[in-house]
N, C-alpha and C positions, 0 to 999 in steps of 0.2 A: 765156267764161262760167265761173264757178268759180273764177276768180282771186281772189285776195286781195289790196286795195290800199290805201293810204293815203287818206282823204276829207279834205276841206276841214277838219272839226272833228279830226282827227289820229286819228279811228277807223279801226280796221281794218274793211274792209267786204268783205264776199262779193259778188262781180259776178253779177248775174241776167241783165242785159241790156245790150247795147251798141245805141245808136241813132247809125248812122253817117250817116242822112239830115240830122238837126241838128246836123252837126258830127259830135263823136266824144264822146257822153254816156253816162256810164257809169252805171249804177243797182245798187243793191244793197240789202245789210242789214248793218246794225252788228253787229259779233260784239261789241261791248260792252254794248249795251242792246237789241238785236233790234229797233231802229227801223227802219222804212222808210217811203217810199222814201227812199234817201240818192242823191244823184245828184252828179255832177260832170262840168264840161266839161273834157273833159281839156286841150286846147290853152291854157285860162285857169289851170285848177286845178294841172295838174302831177303828178297822183296818181302813187304809187309803188307799185310791187310790194311786199308784204310776205310774208315765208316764214310758214309754218304755224306753224313751231317759233317766232317770235317774238310771235304772238298773245297767248298766256297771260301773258307777260311784259308786254306793252304792258297788257293788261287788268288786271294787278295795281297798276300805277301809270300811270294814263293820264294824271292831271296833270302827272307828273315826264317823261314822254316828249313831251307835248305841249310842254312849256317847252323840252326838248331839242333838239326838231326846229323850233319858232320861232327858239331861238337860232342853230341850223345855217341855216336861211334866211334870218335875218339878215345873218349873216355869210359866206354862202356858203361854209361848210365842211359838205360832205355824206359826208366820207370817214370 
């Protein structure tokens, strides 16, 4: 808990709970709009950790960040 990860909607999310009984389901609060609960099934969604330093950059241009991430996922280029 306390880890920041990228959820399915490309929002940075502060993890508040991990449910290992239901698989590995991460729950948390969006650091973009404060929305909760945000949940991701780790094996299906493939959430990635985000550095605290990157959250403000993502927040300033969420749409641009989401476009870049979708392209990375589409091409497999995550470097």
